[in-house]
N, C-alpha and C positions, 0 to 999 in steps of 0.2 A: 504494499501500499502505499508506503513511503517512498521505495523508490520511482513509483509509478509517478505519485506528485513533482519528486527531484526531476525525474526529465523533462516531464510538463514543463517547469520550471526551468528548467536548461535550458527547452527551447524557444521558450517564450526570450529569455534573453538573448540568446543566440538572433531572432528575428530580431529583435530591437536595438541590437547592433554590442552589447555589453557581452564581456567574456566573464565565465564565472571563476577566472582566478582574480578579478579586481573585484568582482562583489560577494557576499555572503549570502547564503536565501535562508532567511527563516521561516519558518512555518508560521512564528503567529505576529508576522509582524504587519501592520496596514498601511506602513509610509507614510504616519501623521508625525510631526517634530513635535516631541511634547516642552522642551525646552531649547533655546538656541542658545550654546555654549560658549561663541565664536567672540564673544565679547569677554568674558571672564576672567579675571588675571588667578595665576597659580599660586596657591601658597606654599610658602616655604614649609618644609616639612623639615628639612635636615637643620637649618638654622635661622628660628626662625628670629624674625626681629622684634626688638622690645618696641614698646608702646614710648609716645613720647609724652614725659611727662612735662607738668607745669612747672614753671619756674615758682620758686616760694624760698625766703631767705629764712622761714621760719620754720619752725616743727610745727605738728597737725595741733597742738594745744596754746600755741600762739606765743610760746616762751621758749628761749635759747636756753642750751643745759648746758652745763660746764663740764671740763674733762671730767671733774670727778666722779660727777651726778652720773655721766653717761657710763661709766667703770662700772660703778656699782649697779645701775641695770645691767649689764651684758653678764656680768659676772652672778648677777642672781638669775638671770636666764638661763645663765648654762650650769648654776649649782639645780635648778628644780630638773631641768632635763635630766640630769646624772641620777639624779633621785629618784624619778620615776623610769630611769633606764634600769635601777640598781632592785627596782619593787619589782619588775617585768624581772630579771634575772633569778633572785629569789624565789619567785611563785613559780618560775621554769623549775628550780632545783628542786621546791621542796613537793612537786609533781613526780617528778622523774624521780625521786627518790620514794613515794609512794609505790608508785608503779615496781618498782625493783624489792622494794618490801613483801608487795600481793603477788607478784608472781615466782619469786625466790621460796 
């Protein structure tokens, strides 16, 4: 059934002057164009471009921070991240210890 359809389609294309090497034949294609993609720009997938930032001289809270204040904020953030990581490592160690105790 499909072979008969392909032979008919090939014959119609040959009569129209289109070779089979240049055009693929799909049985569900009705020839309509849903969206014209010729004017779209290609998205950079490998190296995305950073968005342009608005020029601001002050921080989002409206006041400049001193060097000591920034240092305190950075070390507090790092300390809290390390504390959360240590909690996850301890929980994983407890789970592994309980599994070893239960199965041995």
